[in-house]
Each structure stands twice: as structure tokens, then as C-alpha cells.
C-alpha positions as CSV (number, residue, x, y, z in Angstrom):
1,X,0.9,-66.3,-13.5
2,X,4.4,-66.5,-11.8
3,X,6.2,-63.2,-11.5
4,X,9.9,-63.0,-12.6
5,X,12.3,-61.9,-10.0
6,X,13.1,-58.6,-12.2
7,X,9.0,-58.3,-12.3
8,X,8.5,-58.6,-8.7
9,X,11.4,-56.3,-8.0
10,X,9.9,-53.5,-10.2
11,X,6.6,-54.1,-8.5
12,X,8.2,-53.8,-5.1
13,X,9.8,-50.4,-6.4
14,X,6.5,-49.2,-7.5
15,X,4.7,-50.0,-4.3
16,X,7.5,-48.1,-2.5
17,X,7.4,-45.0,-4.8
18,X,3.7,-45.0,-4.3
19,X,3.8,-45.1,-0.5
20,X,6.5,-42.5,-0.4
21,X,5.3,-40.0,-2.8
22,X,1.5,-41.0,-2.7
23,X,0.6,-37.9,-0.3
24,X,2.1,-35.6,-2.8
25,X,-0.3,-36.3,-5.2
26,X,-2.6,-34.5,-3.1
27,X,-0.3,-31.5,-2.5
28,X,-2.4,-29.3,-4.4
29,X,-5.5,-30.1,-2.3
30,X,-3.6,-29.2,0.6
31,X,-4.5,-25.6,2.3
32,X,-1.9,-23.2,1.5
33,X,-0.7,-21.3,4.6
34,X,-0.2,-17.5,4.3
35,X,1.4,-15.2,6.8
36,X,0.3,-11.8,6.5
37,X,2.1,-8.9,8.6
38,X,0.0,-5.9,8.1
39,X,1.5,-2.1,8.9
40,X,-1.6,-1.4,11.3
41,X,-4.9,0.2,11.2
42,X,-3.9,4.0,11.0
43,X,-6.6,4.7,8.4
44,X,-9.8,4.1,6.5
45,X,-7.6,2.8,3.5
46,X,-5.6,0.4,5.8
47,X,-8.8,-0.9,7.3
48,X,-10.1,-1.5,3.8
49,X,-6.8,-3.0,2.6
50,X,-7.2,-5.5,5.7
51,X,-10.8,-6.5,4.8
52,X,-9.7,-7.1,1.5
53,X,-6.8,-9.4,2.2
54,X,-9.0,-11.5,4.9
55,X,-12.1,-11.8,2.6
56,X,-9.9,-13.0,-0.5
57,X,-7.9,-15.5,1.5
58,X,-11.3,-16.8,2.7
59,X,-12.7,-17.1,-1.0
60,X,-9.3,-18.7,-2.1
61,X,-9.4,-21.2,0.4
62,X,-6.0,-20.0,1.7
63,X,-5.4,-20.4,5.6
64,X,-4.5,-16.8,6.5
65,X,-2.2,-16.2,9.8
66,X,-2.5,-12.3,10.3
67,X,-0.5,-9.9,12.4
68,X,-1.1,-6.0,13.0
69,X,2.2,-4.3,13.4
70,X,0.6,-1.1,14.9
71,X,3.0,0.9,12.6
72,X,6.2,-0.2,14.3
73,X,8.8,-2.2,11.9
74,X,9.9,-4.2,15.0
75,X,6.5,-5.8,15.2
76,X,6.5,-6.9,11.7
77,X,10.0,-8.2,11.9
78,X,9.0,-10.2,15.0
79,X,5.6,-11.6,13.0
80,X,7.8,-12.2,10.0
81,X,10.2,-14.5,12.2
82,X,7.2,-16.0,13.7
83,X,5.9,-17.0,10.3
84,X,9.5,-18.7,9.6
85,X,9.1,-20.7,12.8
86,X,5.9,-22.0,11.7
87,X,7.1,-22.9,8.0
88,X,4.2,-21.2,6.6
89,X,4.2,-21.4,2.8
90,X,4.4,-17.8,1.9
91,X,5.2,-14.7,3.7
92,X,3.6,-11.2,2.4
93,X,3.4,-8.0,4.2
94,X,3.1,-4.3,3.6
95,X,6.2,-2.9,5.0
96,X,6.1,0.1,7.5
97,X,9.2,1.8,6.2
98,X,11.5,0.9,3.0
99,X,14.8,0.1,4.7
100,X,16.2,-2.4,7.4
101,X,14.4,-5.7,6.2
102,X,17.7,-7.3,4.8
103,X,18.6,-9.7,7.6
104,X,14.9,-11.0,8.3
105,X,14.2,-11.5,4.6
106,X,17.5,-13.6,4.2
107,X,16.2,-15.6,7.0
108,X,13.0,-16.3,4.9
109,X,15.2,-17.1,1.9
110,X,17.3,-19.8,3.9
111,X,14.0,-21.1,5.2
112,X,12.9,-21.6,1.5
113,X,9.6,-19.3,2.0
114,X,8.9,-17.0,-0.9
115,X,8.2,-13.3,0.2
116,X,5.6,-11.2,-1.4
117,X,5.4,-7.4,-0.9
118,X,1.9,-5.6,-0.9
119,X,1.0,-2.1,-1.2
120,X,4.7,-0.6,-0.3
121,X,8.1,-1.5,-1.6
122,X,11.5,-1.8,0.1
123,X,15.0,-0.6,-0.4
124,X,17.2,-3.7,-0.7
125,X,20.1,-4.5,-2.8
126,X,19.4,-8.0,-3.3
127,X,16.1,-8.0,-5.2
128,X,16.0,-12.0,-4.8
129,X,14.9,-11.5,-1.2
130,X,11.3,-11.2,-2.6
131,X,9.2,-12.5,-5.3
132,X,7.3,-9.6,-6.4
133,X,5.5,-6.6,-5.4
134,X,1.7,-5.7,-5.9
135,X,0.7,-2.3,-5.5
136,X,0.4,1.2,-6.4
137,X,2.8,3.3,-8.5
138,X,3.4,6.2,-5.5
139,X,5.8,8.1,-7.5
140,X,3.4,8.5,-10.4
141,X,0.7,9.4,-8.0
142,X,2.7,12.3,-7.0
143,X,3.4,13.4,-10.5
144,X,-0.5,13.1,-11.4
145,X,-0.9,15.4,-8.4
146,X,1.7,17.7,-9.4
147,X,0.3,18.0,-13.0
148,X,-3.1,18.7,-11.6
149,X,-1.8,21.6,-9.6
150,X,-0.1,23.0,-12.7
151,X,-3.0,22.8,-14.8
152,X,-5.0,24.2,-11.8
153,X,-2.7,27.4,-11.5
154,X,-1.6,27.6,-15.4
155,X,-3.1,31.0,-15.6
156,X,-1.9,32.4,-12.2
157,X,1.4,34.1,-11.6
158,X,2.0,32.9,-8.1
159,X,3.6,32.5,-5.6
160,X,1.8,29.4,-5.0
161,X,2.9,28.3,-1.6
162,X,2.5,24.4,-0.7
163,X,1.9,22.9,2.9
164,X,2.6,19.2,2.8
165,X,1.3,16.8,5.3
166,X,3.7,13.8,4.8
167,X,2.9,10.2,5.6
168,X,4.8,8.0,7.7
169,X,8.6,9.0,7.8
170,X,10.7,6.7,5.8
171,X,7.4,4.9,4.0
172,X,7.4,4.3,0.3
173,X,4.2,6.5,-0.2
174,X,5.4,9.3,1.7
175,X,8.8,9.5,0.1
176,X,7.5,8.7,-3.7
177,X,4.4,11.2,-3.2
178,X,6.6,14.0,-2.3
179,X,9.1,13.1,-5.1
180,X,6.8,12.9,-7.5
181,X,5.1,16.3,-6.7
182,X,9.0,17.9,-6.7
183,X,9.5,16.5,-10.1
184,X,6.7,18.1,-11.9
185,X,7.1,21.7,-10.3
186,X,10.9,21.8,-9.9
187,X,11.0,23.8,-12.9
188,X,8.2,26.3,-12.1
189,X,9.4,28.9,-9.9
190,X,5.9,29.9,-8.7
191,X,5.3,26.9,-6.8
192,X,7.2,26.6,-3.5
193,X,6.9,24.0,-0.7
194,X,6.8,26.5,2.1
195,X,6.1,23.5,4.9
196,X,6.4,19.8,5.3
197,X,5.6,17.7,8.2
198,X,4.5,14.2,8.9
199,X,1.0,13.5,10.1
200,X,1.8,9.7,10.1
201,X,-1.2,9.2,7.8
202,X,-3.7,9.8,10.7
203,X,-6.5,12.0,10.9
204,X,-5.3,13.6,14.3
205,X,-2.0,13.9,13.1
206,X,-3.2,15.7,10.2
207,X,-5.2,18.1,12.3
208,X,-2.3,18.5,14.9
209,X,0.4,19.6,11.9
210,X,-2.2,21.8,9.9
211,X,-3.0,23.6,13.2
212,X,0.9,24.5,13.4
213,X,0.8,25.3,9.8
214,X,-2.2,27.8,10.4
215,X,-0.4,29.7,13.0
216,X,2.9,29.8,11.7
217,X,2.0,30.6,7.9
218,X,-1.6,31.7,8.1
219,X,-3.2,32.7,4.7
220,X,0.2,32.3,2.7
221,X,-0.7,28.7,2.4
222,X,-2.4,28.4,-1.0
223,X,-2.3,24.5,-1.2
224,X,-2.5,21.6,1.4
225,X,-0.8,18.6,-0.2
226,X,-2.0,15.7,2.0
227,X,-0.5,12.3,1.2
228,X,-3.9,10.2,2.4
229,X,-7.4,11.0,2.9
230,X,-7.5,10.7,6.7
231,X,-4.5,13.6,7.1
232,X,-6.4,15.6,4.6
233,X,-9.7,15.3,6.6
234,X,-7.7,16.2,9.7
235,X,-6.2,19.2,8.1
236,X,-9.8,20.4,6.9
237,X,-11.1,20.4,10.5
238,X,-8.4,22.5,11.4
239,X,-8.8,25.1,8.6
240,X,-12.3,25.0,9.3
241,X,-11.8,25.8,13.1
242,X,-9.6,28.7,12.0
243,X,-12.3,30.2,9.8
244,X,-10.9,29.0,6.7
245,X,-13.2,27.5,3.7
246,X,-10.9,24.6,2.4
247,X,-11.5,24.0,-1.2
248,X,-12.2,27.5,-1.8
249,X,-9.5,29.6,0.4
250,X,-6.9,26.8,-0.3
251,X,-6.8,24.1,-2.7
252,X,-6.6,20.6,-1.1
253,X,-4.8,17.8,-2.8
254,X,-5.3,14.3,-1.3
255,X,-4.7,10.6,-2.3
256,X,-6.6,7.3,-1.7
257,X,-9.8,8.1,-3.0
258,X,-11.7,6.9,-0.1
259,X,-15.5,7.3,0.6
260,X,-14.5,9.9,3.3
261,X,-12.4,11.8,0.5
262,X,-15.2,11.8,-1.9
263,X,-17.5,12.9,0.7
264,X,-15.4,15.8,1.3
265,X,-15.1,16.3,-2.5
266,X,-18.8,16.3,-2.9
267,X,-19.0,19.0,0.0
268,X,-16.5,21.2,-2.0
269,X,-13.6,20.8,0.5
270,X,-11.2,18.6,-1.6
271,X,-10.2,19.6,-4.8
272,X,-8.6,16.4,-6.2
273,X,-8.3,13.0,-4.9
274,X,-5.6,10.8,-6.6
275,X,-6.8,7.0,-6.4
276,X,-4.8,4.5,-4.6
277,X,-6.8,1.2,-4.2
278,X,-6.6,-0.6,-1.2
279,X,-8.3,-3.9,-2.6
280,X,-5.1,-5.9,-3.3
281,X,-6.5,-9.0,-1.8
282,X,-7.7,-10.9,-4.8
283,X,-4.3,-9.9,-6.7
284,X,-2.5,-11.2,-3.6
285,X,-4.0,-14.7,-3.4
286,X,-3.6,-15.1,-7.0
287,X,0.1,-14.5,-6.6
288,X,0.4,-16.5,-3.8
289,X,-1.1,-19.6,-5.5
290,X,1.0,-19.0,-8.6
291,X,4.4,-18.9,-6.4
292,X,3.4,-22.4,-4.6
293,X,2.6,-23.6,-8.4
294,X,5.9,-22.7,-9.2
295,X,4.9,-20.2,-11.6
296,X,7.3,-17.2,-12.8
297,X,5.6,-13.7,-11.7
298,X,6.9,-10.3,-12.9
299,X,9.1,-8.3,-10.2
300,X,6.4,-5.5,-10.3
301,X,2.5,-5.7,-10.4
302,X,1.0,-2.4,-10.8
303,X,-2.6,-1.7,-9.8
304,X,-4.7,0.4,-12.2
305,X,-5.6,3.7,-10.7
306,X,-6.9,7.3,-12.0
307,X,-7.4,10.6,-10.4
308,X,-10.8,12.3,-9.3
309,X,-11.3,15.9,-9.7
310,X,-14.1,17.4,-7.4
311,X,-16.6,17.8,-10.3
312,X,-16.9,14.1,-10.9
313,X,-17.4,13.0,-7.0
314,X,-20.9,13.1,-6.7
315,X,-21.4,11.0,-9.7
316,X,-18.6,8.4,-9.0
317,X,-19.0,8.2,-5.1
318,X,-22.0,5.5,-5.2
319,X,-19.6,3.2,-6.9
320,X,-16.7,3.4,-4.3
321,X,-16.2,0.2,-2.6
322,X,-13.9,1.6,0.3
């Protein structure tokens, strides 16, 4: 059968379309490349977070480019710029601090590379610079710790003096865990934060700061409010070396609920641990796939968490994954 001129032209156009766009039919089969800029390896929590991200990427079939910023913002910015230059499909990072991200995120936006925040939020006027933030509500964590303190000391006249071990200065968890506590106790005059200093989320930092607190304030301290388990464990070492009994002489409030934190609770040295899960890898990979597929994501994806008092530690500890 002879093709008409119109049919021949249509066939030619169809062939050209198939040749031009044929590979796009396999776009879904193409491996997604994710560039992830991690804060560092400053704590057991962060190590578990890194393992979760890496293993989830492997399971999801996502090509992961990973960098460790060693707790320096300039290193994260350099990594993000590298990912932009490499034209990855998605960039994700857990920001060292909240501010100073606009220039590099604008570069990513101009390059049409979507950005996902994990674990920590950022302070930017233009919220379109990132797609979503996946992680804990640090402010609520601080409130939960504050409410536990109110319940613990409700029948005591006070004063209840709190020594605070802050996380990295300017970081979202440090800012919000402090703000959440202060929000709860502000109307109760018996609670007073008499000392506050950064231990940078590390065990060594927590010990060093607590050693200084012990020398300066002595037994005036009723509560140690540590922004993570590593600093709490360091503070416990300092208190024990000073002859104190943490968990008895002084109430120890901590965050993250790692295995180390649970072990200290079982030993009677941490009174309460507010959960903050590092196992964000699966949620992140789902979000990455959804973004690449063009799906709309909520601006905030909050992980479900709880509070563990010392009394439940022995029962719950065998189920902890980090």
C-alpha cells in the first residue's frame, strides 16, 4: 500500500518524536542522584543518622553522594556548591546552624535542583528555597522536658536551679530546646537557669562544661539540662569525679534517647530522656522520590516521638535501634 504524502509526513514526525524523547520513557528507570551534606560525626545520634541515610539510599536504589562537614558551615556550603556543579537530582542536608544559607540555596534554586532539609531547620525569608523539612519538633521537645520538670518538682518549694548544657551555638536544636524549656517554666519563679554554656553536642564538651559548673556553683545545682545524651554522659562523668550522684543528688534531663542514654537511665544516672529519632533515612528517600516524580510535599514533615522516664528504661532499652 502506498502512503499518502500526509501519512508519510506523520510517520516521519512520529519517528522523530520517538528518537528525541524515547530515552525519557526510561527516566523513571534512571537512578536518582542525591547529594547529602551531613553535619559531622559529633555524637552517637549523628552516627546513627548517617547510617540510616546511607542504608536507606542503598535500599531505595538511590545514588548517594555524601559529605561530612565536620560541624563547619563553610564545609557544608562548599559541598552543596559541589553538588550543584555535579548536577545532582536532589540536594539534602542537615544544617550546622540556622542562618546564612540564602546565597547557596538561591544557587540551587537557579539550577533547578530541589533542596530538602533533614533534622534541623533554617531561618530564611524565602521559604521556596527548600521543598520540605523532615525531622523532630525541637521546640516541643523542650516543652516536654519542661513539663517533666514541673511535674517532678511540683511539691517542692524551690529554688530549683538549672545548669544548662547547650548544643552547638546557633543550631536549631540548641535554640529550640532552650526556648521550649523557658516557655514552660517562665511563670514558675522557683525554676531558674543559673548557668548555660555550649558543649557543642559532644561528650568531651559536656564533661568540660560540667566540670566548670561544679567548681563555680557546686551543690546549688538541682538540675542538669543537657541538649543531648553525649553531653549528658560527659556531665555525668564530671559529677561522679566530683563525688556527686547524678540522678539522685541532681536530676539529669537529656535528649535523643540513644542506647547510651538508656544505659545511663537503667543505671539511675539520667532521670528522663526526650526522644529525637535519627532514623530519618527512609522518610528522606521517600521524599526524594516524590520530589523527582513532581509530587507536592508538605512544608514540614514531623517525626513521631515520645518521652522516656527512668522508670521504663529497662523495659524499653532492648527495642532501641540506635
